[in-house]
N, C-alpha and C positions, 0 to 999 in steps of 0.2 A: 504494499499499500504506499503512497505517495507521503502519507503523514508518518510513517516509520522513521525514528531517528535512532542512531545508536550513539551513544556518547563515548569517544575514544579520547581520554587525556593526552595521551602520548601523542596521538595523530594531530590534535589540537593545537599542542604545544610546538610542532615542527611546522605547521601550515598557517598558523595564526599571524599572517603577515599584513603591513600596511598596504591598502589598494583602494582602489574606486568601488563605489556601490553600483556603478552601472545603471544609473536612472536613463543614462545614454551611452551610446557608444558610436564616435569617439566621445570623450567625456569633456565637460565644461573646460578642464584645464588646457584644453587644445584649442579654446575659442581665440581668434585673434581680430585686429582691427581692420583688417582688411576686407571684412565684410559689412555692408552697411543697408541703408534705406531701400537702394536700387535693388540689391539681391532680395529682400523682404517682400518688394511689390511683386518682383519678377515671380517669387515662390507661391504668393498669393493668388496673382492671377492664374497659375498653374491650377490650384486648388478650385479655383471659380471654375475653369474649365472641365475639370474632372469631377466637379459637384462633390468633392468629398464632404462627409460630416465633420462636425467641428467639435472641439474641446476648448473650452475658455477657462483660464486660470487667471483669477484677479487677486494681486497682491496689494494688501493693506498694511503700511509698514508700522503704525503707530501701537505703541504699548505705552500703559500709565505707569508701569512699574517693571525694573528690569529684572530678568531672571539671570543670575551668574553663569549658569552654564550654556546660557543660549548663542549659538553661531549662526543663527538668522539675519538676515538684512531688516534692521528695525529702526525704530527713532522712538526714544523714550521722553515722553512729555507728560505733563499732566493739563497742558491747554489743550482742550477739546475744538477750539478754534483752528488747530493748524489743517484740521483735516479738510475743511471746505476748500481752500487754495488748490490742495492735491486733487480733490475730486473733480476741480473744473477741468484740470490738465489731463487727469484721467478719462474723463468724458470727451475732451479733444482727441486722444487716443482712439477710443472707441469708435468715433466717428471717421477718423482718417483710414483706419483698418478696416471698417466694416464696408466702406465706400468701393473697395476693391475686390469683395467678395460678392456672390450672388446672395439675394436675400432670402432664397429656398434653401440654402444649404442650412441642415439642423444642426443644433446644438445638442447632442447627445449628452454631452457633459459638461459640468460647470462645477468650479471649484474656487472659494474664497480662501485665501491664506495669507499670511503675516509672519510676523506682527500679530496684531489681535483684531481681526475683521470687526468684532462687535464693539471696538472704540468708538466706530461710527455711531453716531445717535440715529433714532428710529427714522426720523426724518431724511437724514442722509442716506439709510439703507435703502429706503423706498425710492430716494431720488435716483441713485446709482442703478437698483435693478430696472426701472423704469425706462433709462436710458441705454440699459444691456438689450431690454425687450424692443425698443424702438428701432435699434440698428442691428441687431441679430435675430434669427429666428429659433427663440428660445420655445421650447414644448411647453405646452400649457396643459397637458392631461396627465401628468406626474410621473411619466413614463421615462423620462431622463434621471441622470445620475446627478443630482444637483446638491453638492455638499458644502460645509463651511468648517472652519475651524473654531472650536468654542474654547474660552477661558472662564470656568464656571465663577469665576470672581467679577465677570464682567456681563454675566447673563442671567436673566430670571425668567420667570413663567411669562412673562408679557413680551420679552426678546424671544423667547421660542416661539410664541404663538406669532408673531410678526414674521420671523425667518420661515415658518411652515406657509403662512399667507402669501409670502414672496416667490414660493415655489420650490424652498429648498426641502429636501428628503432625507439628506444624510448630515450626520455630526460627526466631527472628531475633536474629541475632548482630551486637552492636555492635562495629565494628572502628575505623573512622575514618579511621586513617593508619597507615600502618608505619614512617614514617621515625622513628629514635629521637629526631632532636631536636625533632620536631614533638611525639611523646608526651610528652617532658620539659616542654615548653611548655603543654601543657595537662594535666598532671599524670594522664596515663593510659599507663603503661608496660605494654605489652602485645605479647608476641613472636607471630610468624608460627607458631612452633610451638603455642602455647597453642591458637590460632585453629584451626590443622589438625587439633589432636586432637579437639576438639569436634565438627568437620565429620566428620571420620572415624568418631567415634563415632555421630553422628547417621544416616550412611549405613549403617553394619553393622547399627543397631537399625531401620532402614527407615523412619524419618523420611519423610514423603511431600514436604516441601518445604524448603529451607535458604535464606532470606533473609540479606544482609549490607548492614550500614549503612555507608556513608563521608559524610565530611563534607569538601567543599573551601572554602578561604577560611580555614582555621585558621594561627595564629603559625608562622613558621617555613616554610610549605609554599612549594613553588615548582612551577611547570609541569612540571620535569624530574622532580623526588623525588614528586610526585603520580602520575604517569604509571608510576612503578615500583611505586608502591601498586596501582593499577588491574591492572597487569599480573599482580602476584603473586595479586590477588582472583580475576582471571579463571581463573588457572590452579587455584583451587579450585573452579571450576565452580559457583557456587552459581544455584538455581533463579531468584532474584529478586536484584535489587540497588535499595538506595535511595542515591542520590548527593545529599546535601542540601547547600545553601547556609548556611553559617556566617553567621548575622545577629547582629553584635557590638551588644549592646545594654546595655551595664554599667549604664545609669541604671536597668534595670530588673531586670535579674538580677545579684545581687551576686556570684556566685562569677566573672563575666567580668571583674571589676574585677582579678582578679588577671593577667589577660592584658595584655602590653605592646602598646599599640595600633600601635606603631612596628615590631612583628615580623609584623603582617598583612600580606598580599600586597595588592597593589595591584588596584585594579579591573580592569584590563587583564590582570594576571595571572591573576585569577578566571575571566574569561571564556575564557582561554585552557587553563587548567584544564578547565573545563567542556567547551569545543570537544573538546579531545583525549580527554576521556573518553567522550564521544558516540561518536568515530571507532573508539577501543578497542574499546568494547562493541559498535559495530554490527558490526564486523570479525569479532568473536567470535561472531556470529550473534544477540545479545539486541535484542529489540524496546524501542523507546521506548514506554511505557505513558502517560505523561504526567507531570507534577508531581513530576519527580525520579526516577520509577521505571522499573525495566527489568526486562523477564523475557524468559526462554528462549520460544522460539515454541510450544511443547507445555504451557507453564505455563497454570493456569485463567484468570489474568488476561488474557494474550494472546487465547487462546481466546474469551474474553467479549467482549473489546473488538472481536474480528471478528465476532461474532455479535449485536452491539449491546446485550448485556445486562450490561454492566460498570456497576457503581455506586459511589457514594463515600460514606464516612460518618466517624465520628470516628475509626475504625480506617484511614482511609486508603481505597485502592481496594480493592474488594470484590465478592463475587460474592453477597453476602448482604445486600445493603440493603433487601432485603423484610422481614426480621426486626426484631422491636423490640429495640432495642438497650438491655441494661440495664447501667449503670454501677456497680459495688460499690467501696466502699473511699474513702478521702480524696481529694477533687479529681475523682472521677470523673463523668462525661458520662452521661446517658440520652436516648435520643432513642426516644419510644414514641408513635406516630401523630404527631399534630401538636403533641407536648409534647417540648421540651429542657428539661432539669433539671440543675444539677450540685450534688453535695455539696460541704460547706465544704472549703476549701483549706487550712485550719490544722488539724493534726492534734489538738491539744488540744480544739478545739471540736468535731471530728467524732467523737471519742472520748467526750466528755462528753454530746452529744447522744443517743448510744446508750447510754449509762450510764443515762440518764433515759427510756428505751424509746421514745424520738423518734427517727425518721430525721433525717439530717444535710443534708437539701436545703435549700440557701441561697439559690438564684437560678435563673432559667431563663425561659423564653417559650413561648407558645403561639402557634402561627403563625396568621396570618390567610388571607384567600383570595389575596391579592396575594403574601405569602411563599410559598405553596405553588406558585404557578404562576412565581415568578422561581426559586425551588428547582428545577423541572422542568427550566426553560430552562438555568441553570446546571449542572446533572447533565449533561445531553445533551452540550452543550459540553465539559466537562472530562474526560469520559468516552469519548465517541465521536468528538470533534472536528467534529460535525456536527449540525444542527438542523433537522428537518422542520417546519415550520410548523403543516402540517395536525394534525400529532400533537398540539401544545399547544392548537391550535383546538379539536380534537374533545374532548379530555380536562377543558378548562376552559371550553368555550362562550364564546370570545372572537375577535376578529378580531386576529390577532396584529400586522399592520402598524399596525392603528389603534390597539391597546392601547399598542404601543411606538412609535409615531410620534415622540415626542420624540427617541428615541434614534438615529432613523435617520441623521442627519448625522455621527454618531460612527461608525456603522457602516460609512457610505459612505467616511469619511476612512480606515478601516483598510484596507477593500477597496481604495481606490486606492493604499495604501501597500503592498499584498503579504501583508497578514496572513490576509486571509478572502476567501472568494469570497460575495458578496451577490446572491441571484437572490429571484425573485418567491414561490419556494417554499419556500427553504432559505437555511441558513446552512453553509458548510463552512470549517472553519479549515484554512489551505494549509501545507504543508511548512514554509514559513518563519516561519509564527504558531504552530506547536505549541509550540514552546519558551516562547512569550508567551500561553498559553491563558487563565492568570490574568486579563491586560490585558484581554482579550475579556470575560472573564466580569464583570468589574469594571464594565462598561458596563451592565449588567443590575442591578447592587446598588444598591438604592434607598437603602441606608443609607450609602454610602460618603461622601456629602459632608459628612455630621454628624460622620465620626469622625476621630480624629487618626492619621494615616498612619505616625506614627512607631512606633506600636504593632504594626506588621506589617514583615516581612521582604520584602526586594526579590524581584522575580519571579526574576531569576537571579543 
């Protein structure tokens, strides 16, 4: 079964390397400044001609309070008035993008992320959704996957009611840890009652799916207190869980400098936390989807994985990888056909570009034939834990073993170690290798040797 995982401590210690999360291939590290708005307009025209469905991502960068572990693109402010000028520029971007698309292209997926999207007032949320509906073909029959990230400290029953009214049917709730000492150490005080109230509201209002985010490896965490958090979360019965490994990179992310590194759990304790979490979630009926994600067996992700239709993009695991992904807002990334492009990550630069009636595209890349082939290989491995060579050969008109001949010794070594089964027709990632699937994918990454591995988190 796909949800079977075998814990092998020795194997984990050998293959727990730093590397990409492969929400894209090539990864965002390869983006460069030679890609700009002309390339984006060209890609949008191709999308319009092909009548491809759309996935929209909207980035709302504002947070009222800083969480010390956070590596997201955010603006910390108590001044709610800062949202209005941002929304004005965001609405300009929506209009500029939409006029290059066909109004009949359906938006199958919509996601608001951040930051804290509910930093916006109710009127601002209404205003933004009305503008999106005016310029894009949003579905009004509740059949789309329309999700939003929620901080329970910034939402109540009326907020949840508004979100449901506006068309959202999925929520992702940041929780991270319930232990008060851990919460104080990362400056995120959030009670179980606050979280439960938002979940109760979501269920009463018939949101389709509830996801909860947890992080292991935070300061003051121990295997015992994190296990208690996981038990409490299981009692909330979310449809999906994301259990992320905290990557302490204070040289890159300034808020992390406020974390006392001596308070961080040891690597051995982090491994124990992950192992116990997997045991707890498996016992509660959750399936391991891959890359920190768990879902109940009747969840769409679990079903898609069983049917080999699961995909992965900048929004993580998805059943909408066939859509063109359009990122809106500061730092947002788009994936349209073979184009990846990203808006400026600087709020002032983003707003100034749009104030001049110019899109804020700052960097990106256009995939070449080798990129497309390797992207397909990595997608199959990271989503299905299996790769049929014939499918790649037919799609790209190559001889798989001939094309990747130089990689064969590495793959054979992984097979001898028990990570995968290597046959003439396929690769299958074995139960002991599924937690380490990123390490398997790294073998096929043509750019990895040129990169500074310190930019990436470790696999476990």
